[in-house]
C-alpha positions in Angstrom: 18.3 -17.2 -9.2 14.6 -17.6 -9.8 14.2 -14.3 -8.1 17.0 -12.4 -9.9 15.6 -13.7 -13.0 12.0 -12.4 -12.4 13.4 -9.0 -11.3 15.4 -8.7 -14.6 12.5 -9.6 -16.6 9.9 -7.4 -14.6 12.1 -4.1 -14.3 14.5 -4.3 -16.9 12.6 -6.3 -19.3 15.4 -8.5 -20.3 13.9 -11.7 -22.2 14.3 -15.0 -20.5 16.2 -16.5 -23.1 18.9 -13.5 -23.1 22.6 -14.5 -23.0 23.0 -12.2 -19.9 20.9 -14.4 -18.0 22.3 -17.8 -19.0 26.0 -16.2 -18.4 24.9 -15.1 -14.9 23.5 -18.1 -14.2 26.5 -20.2 -15.2 28.7 -17.8 -13.3 26.7 -18.0 -10.0 26.9 -21.8 -10.3 30.7 -21.8 -10.6 31.3 -19.4 -8.1 29.1 -21.6 -5.7 30.7 -24.7 -6.4 34.3 -23.5 -5.7 33.3 -22.1 -2.3 32.1 -25.5 -1.5 34.9 -27.6 -3.1 38.0 -25.6 -2.5 39.8 -27.2 0.9 39.5 -24.8 3.9 42.6 -23.0 5.0 44.2 -23.4 8.4 42.6 -19.9 9.3 39.3 -20.9 8.2 39.3 -24.4 10.0 40.5 -22.4 13.3 37.5 -19.9 12.7 35.0 -22.8 12.1 36.0 -24.5 15.2 35.8 -21.4 17.2 32.1 -20.6 15.9 31.1 -24.1 16.6 32.2 -24.0 20.4 30.5 -20.3 20.6 27.3 -21.9 18.9 27.1 -24.8 21.6 27.6 -22.4 24.1 24.9 -20.3 23.2 22.7 -23.3 23.0 23.5 -24.4 26.2 22.7 -21.1 27.8 19.5 -20.7 26.0 18.2 -24.0 27.4 19.8 -23.6 30.9 17.6 -20.1 31.3 14.6 -21.3 29.5 15.0 -18.8 26.7 13.9 -18.8 22.9 16.2 -17.3 20.0 14.4 -16.5 17.2 15.1 -14.5 14.0 13.0 -11.1 14.0 10.3 -10.1 11.4 11.7 -7.9 8.7 14.4 -6.6 10.4 16.7 -9.9 10.1 18.3 -9.7 13.4 18.0 -12.2 16.4 15.9 -11.8 19.5 16.1 -13.7 22.8 12.8 -14.1 24.7 11.7 -16.0 27.4 10.0 -19.3 26.5 7.0 -18.7 29.0 6.5 -15.0 27.7 6.5 -16.5 24.0 3.7 -19.2 24.8 1.6 -16.7 26.6 1.7 -14.0 23.4 1.1 -17.0 21.3 -1.8 -18.3 23.0 -3.1 -14.6 23.4 -2.9 -14.5 19.6 -5.0 -17.3 19.1 -7.6 -16.4 21.6 -7.6 -12.8 20.0 -8.0 -13.9 16.3 -10.2 -17.1 16.6 -8.3 -18.2 13.6 -7.5 -21.7 14.5 -9.8 -24.5 15.8 -8.6 -27.7 17.3 -8.6 -31.4 15.5 -9.0 -34.6 17.3 -6.3 -36.4 14.8 -3.9 -35.8 12.2 -5.5 -34.4 9.0 -2.5 -34.7 6.8 -4.0 -38.0 4.8 -7.4 -36.5 4.6 -6.1 -33.3 3.1 -3.8 -35.3 0.6 -7.0 -37.3 -0.5 -9.0 -34.2 -1.3 -6.3 -32.8 -3.2 -5.8 -35.8 -5.2 -9.3 -36.4 -5.9 -10.0 -32.5 -6.9 -6.8 -32.4 -9.3 -7.6 -36.0 -11.1 -11.5 -34.7 -11.4 -10.0 -31.4 -13.1 -7.7 -33.2 -15.2 -10.5 -35.8 -16.3 -12.9 -32.8 -17.5 -10.0 -31.2 -19.0 -10.1 -28.1 -17.1 -6.3 -28.6 -16.5 -3.5 -29.8 -18.5 -1.2 -32.7 -18.1 1.9 -30.2 -17.3 -0.4 -28.4 -14.9 -1.7 -31.4 -13.2 2.3 -32.3 -12.7 3.0 -28.8 -10.9 0.1 -29.2 -8.6 0.2 -33.0 -7.8 1.7 -34.0 -4.3 3.8 -36.9 -3.7 2.8 -39.4 -1.1 6.4 -39.9 -0.2 7.5 -36.4 0.6 4.4 -34.6 2.0 4.3 -33.6 5.5 2.1 -31.9 7.9 2.8 -28.2 8.4 3.9 -26.7 11.6 3.1 -23.5 13.3 5.6 -21.3 14.9 5.9 -17.4 15.8 8.5 -14.7 15.2 8.9 -11.7 17.2 8.1 -8.1 16.0 10.6 -6.0 18.1 9.9 -2.9 16.0 6.2 -2.8 17.2 5.2 -1.7 20.9 5.1 -4.9 23.3 6.9 -7.2 20.7 4.1 -9.0 19.5 4.4 -12.3 17.5 3.8 -12.9 13.9 2.5 -16.5 13.1 4.4 -18.4 10.5 3.0 -21.8 8.9 5.7 -23.8 7.4 3.6 -25.6 5.0 6.4 -26.2 2.0 5.7 -30.0 2.1 1.8 -29.7 2.4 -0.3 -31.5 -0.1 -1.7 -28.3 -1.2 1.9 -26.5 -1.5 1.9 -27.2 -5.3 -1.4 -25.9 -6.0 -0.4 -22.9 -4.0 2.9 -22.1 -5.8 1.1 -22.8 -9.1 -1.5 -20.3 -8.3 0.8 -17.6 -7.1 2.6 -17.9 -10.4 -0.5 -17.9 -12.3 -2.0 -14.7 -10.6 0.8 -12.8 -9.3 2.0 -11.6 -12.8 -1.5 -10.1 -13.4 -1.8 -8.3 -10.3 1.9 -6.9 -10.7 0.8 -5.8 -14.3 -2.5 -4.0 -13.2 -1.8 -2.9 -10.0 1.9 -1.7 -10.4 0.6 2.1 -10.6 -0.3 1.9 -6.8 2.4 -0.7 -5.8 5.4 0.2 -3.7 7.9 -2.8 -4.2 10.6 -1.7 -1.7 12.6 1.2 -0.6 14.5 2.0 -3.7 11.1 1.8 -5.6 9.8 4.5 -3.2 12.6 7.0 -3.8 12.2 6.6 -7.6 8.3 7.4 -7.1 9.1 10.0 -5.1 11.5 11.6 -7.5 9.1 11.2 -10.4 6.3 12.7 -8.2 8.9 15.9 -7.4 9.6 16.3 -11.4 6.0 16.2 -12.1 5.1 19.1 -9.7 3.1 17.3 -7.3 5.2 17.9 -4.4 4.3 21.1 -2.7 4.6 22.8 0.7 1.0 21.7 2.0 1.8 18.0 0.8 1.2 15.5 3.4 2.4 11.9 3.6 0.6 9.3 5.5 1.2 5.4 6.3 -0.9 3.0 7.9 -0.6 -0.5 9.0 -3.2 -3.5 8.5 -3.1 -5.5 11.8 -2.7 -9.4 11.3 -3.6 -8.9 7.5 -2.8 -12.6 6.3 -4.4 -14.1 9.6 -7.7 -12.3 9.5 -8.5 -12.4 5.6 -12.2 -13.3 5.3 -12.0 -16.4 3.3 -15.0 -16.5 1.3 -14.8 -12.7 0.6 -11.2 -12.8 -0.4 -12.0 -15.4 -3.2 -15.0 -13.2 -4.1 -12.6 -10.3 -4.7 -10.1 -12.5 -6.6 -12.9 -13.4 -9.2 -13.8 -9.8 -9.3 -10.3 -8.4 -9.8 -9.9 -11.1 -12.8 -13.3 -10.0 -14.2 -12.5 -6.5 -14.1 -9.3 -6.6 -16.0 -11.0 -9.0 -18.6 -10.1 -12.5 -17.7 -12.5 -15.1 -17.8 -9.7 -17.8 -18.2 -5.7 -17.7 -17.2 -3.7 -19.9 -19.3 -6.9 -21.5 -20.3 -8.1 -22.2 -16.6 -11.6 -21.0 -16.3 -11.8 -18.5 -13.3 -14.3 -20.7 -11.6 -11.7 -23.5 -11.6 -9.3 -21.2 -10.4 -11.7 -20.6 -7.3 -11.7 -24.1 -6.9 -8.0 -24.6 -6.3 -7.8 -21.4 -4.3 -10.4 -22.9 -2.0 -8.6 -25.8 -1.2 -5.7 -24.0 -0.5 -7.1 -21.6 1.9 -9.5 -24.0 3.7 -7.4 -26.9 3.7 -4.4 -25.2 6.0 -4.0 -27.6 8.8 -0.9 -27.9 10.8 0.7 -29.3 14.2 1.5 -26.9 17.2 2.8 -28.2 20.3 2.1 -31.8 19.7 -1.7 -30.6 18.9 -3.4 -30.4 15.4 -5.3 -27.3 14.0 -7.1 -26.0 11.2 -7.1 -22.2 10.1 -10.6 -21.0 9.6 -9.9 -17.2 9.2 -7.3 -15.9 6.5 -4.4 -17.6 5.0 -1.2 -19.2 6.1 1.7 -17.0 6.4 4.2 -19.0 4.7 2.0 -20.2 1.7 2.9 -18.8 -1.6 -0.5 -17.8 -2.7 -1.4 -16.2 0.6 0.4 -12.9 -0.4 -1.0 -12.6 -3.8 -4.5 -13.0 -2.4 -4.0 -10.5 0.5 -2.6 -8.0 -2.2 -5.7 -8.3 -4.2 -8.2 -8.3 -1.2 -6.3 -4.9 -0.3 -6.6 -3.9 -4.0 -10.4 -3.8 -3.6 -10.4 -1.5 -0.4 
């Protein structure tokens, strides 16, 4: 619902307090409640049991053949690959990028203590407000170490892998989400004219491009792909560009938070990206975690510079 609400506000300029948003939320809640409380029909029970047996059969065959089933990147379909091939590609990726270094012990509580110290220090010096502190403060009983996994990209030659760090419960997750909500609207506002959101947006842009008489017989369109963008972001340079972006658009503070404090918050998100993979501990020393809310916004701002 939050995604829909943001879309309605951004694209259709519907106020957050509008009646239609409240009615939509209530209707969605009612529909979901009905779907999960109404008893299943005999046909649905039969179908559920049949699909459960099918799922168990698939799991058995995957395990027997040493295969891995993964949802693919972007296309949303599933890909079956050999476990050994997956691990070889994952190891080749780690060697190629040099983005991860091994750690001797579990770094979770060390990162937790750093986050707590930073947030309490900023609050004591009145750089952030109480409600902002609450949004970012991790809870000891719910934090978990992130883990790394890979998903295939079959739309590219050789079916390379994309690394995903599941960091939803990391001590830095609250700061990452807070920074994303703080900075993303600013980026969307000032970079909208040079940003294509999705396929529908592209069609609308092309229609306007044609209407304005820019589409000529000799017009060329080109695309390019930045390989491993999130993994290969230079950390310090990315943060420098973040501050440059804010200053260039007239921001010395955002929601009364000075930009040098924003940088401090961003540093701990980027540099304290630690995780477990195959029972070993790692730290990411280049780029940001694909799976962290703030990484996408930081990557977009980095590309704005170039």
